[in-house]
C-alpha positions, 0 to 999 in steps of 0.5 A: 509731162504736159499738164493743162489746168482748166478753171473758170476764172483767175479771180482772187479766191481759194481754188484760184489761189491753190491753182496758182501756187500749184502751177508756179511750184511744179518743177519746170524740167519735168512739167510743162504746165499751161492754164486755161480759163473758161470765162476770163482771167483775173488777178492771178493771171499776171503772176502766172505769166510772170513765171512764164506760164501761158494763160489761154482765155476762152471767153465763155458767155453763157451757162452752156456755150458751144463756141467755148466748148469748141475752142477748148476741144481745139486747144486739147487737140493742138496741145495734146496734154498728158494730164487735163486737171480741171477745177470747180463745177464749170471747169470739171463739166467743160473739161470732161465734155471736151475730152470726149467719151474715151479721153486719150489722156487722164482727166483729173478733177478737183472738188473744193467744197461739200457742195450742198449748194449744187442743184439736181441737174448739176449732180446729174451732170457729174454722174453722167460724166463719171466715166470720163473721170480718172481721179477726183481730188478732194481738198479735205476728207469731208469733201471726199466723203461727200462725193463718195456718197454721191457715187464716186468710186472710192478707189478713184478719190484722193485727198490733197489738202490745200497748201499754205506757207508761213509768213516770213518774216512775221509782219510788224504788228505795231506798224500795221496797226498804226497804218490802220489807225488801230490803238496798240492794245485794242483787242481785234477780231477779224474775218476775211472772205466772201460776203456770202450767205453761207458764211453767216457773217450776220451771226458774227456781227450779232456775236460781236454785239454781245461782246460789246454789251460788256466790253467797249474796247474791241474792234471787228475787221471784215475784209471781203466783198460779195452779194451780202455786203450792203445788207451786212453794212446796214445790219451793223449800222442798225445795231449802232456798230458803225464805229466798231465794225469796219468793212474793209472791202476787197484787200490785197493785204489780208496777211497784214490784217491778220498780223494786226488782229488777235482772233479769227472767226469763221461761221460758215454753213459749209466749206471745203478746206478754208484758206482763210482759216489756214492763213489765220493759223499761219499768222499765229491767230487762234480760230473760233469756227463753226463745227463742220467737218472741214473745220474739224480737220484744221482746228483742234478744240482747246489746242489751236482754237475752238469749234462751235455749233453752226448758228450758235452766236452765244458760243462765238461770243463766249470763246472770243471773250475768253481769248481776247481777254486772256492774251497768254491763252490766245498766244498758246493756241495761236502758236500751236495753230502755226505749228500745225500748218507748218507741219501738215499743210505746206505748199511744198507738200501740196505740190508734191502730192499733185506731182505724184498723182500726175505721175501715177495716172500717166504711168497707169494709162487708165484715163477713164473710170471703169 
């Protein structure tokens, strides 16, 4: 079975990581997999190529680049995949355009988020390309429901949650804290992700300041880069938190940061299925997250963490204070979260679900939505 995975880039982000895990995990005797990037490669390209997976870069330059589209059409003609699996809006649009009005192979698209950010023209593109779509893979029930509401046929929707594996062996927490110059018993809150407006990191900094009003011995680690980075650094400085909020920038060792932390925060307006929440739970951290549908599929209130209304800074403060200064409760919720990831969200389950879907659409030979 020849499977071509198409994505805009191989930057170090959630969808790109899931593609890398899928591509490197598919069984080689059964699946010949290739990866194609519209714009550029990225950090995951080396991992793919080290596993013997060819990566083609099409060097897209504009929002709509006819030359890139022509290169993709040529690749599809020359390699003739049995399944074209596209990721993210640009990949989904270019892939279906290149496949043509009557694709000769199944076209599977992946949507990773409740895409309220999309402009009207993007939804019009999605609707226009619906007849060229065999299946839509959503990484959460909420994403599937969102696209059902956009008119995608329910019988062509399939939910395949993100996959993640537990860290094994567990990192040495004390050693990591020494490397990061964090005292052994200092309570630490962590956030890891893109510093973008949707993440509402300013809410988290405000909530942390409320904790600091009564607890002086606490630290907030923020890992990641993004368009809001400079503004957030200024905000924390204005609150006098320069010694208590550490902006760590992009990190290759987020797992080590999680191992050194006691609690994970996520305040987003919208998500798909948050890889950062899953990683935190896999490391045994309790999670306090915004009460949005995708987070409800991961965080069980009172069992693996807590959910709070979007924008409710006081609630983030309340639950963080409870967990940071009740280590027994934090351990209980963190262990339950780790068990939840192990039983329901493993990488092996994610890969097996994709493989089953590829087999189904190849056998059915129904490349288009009726």
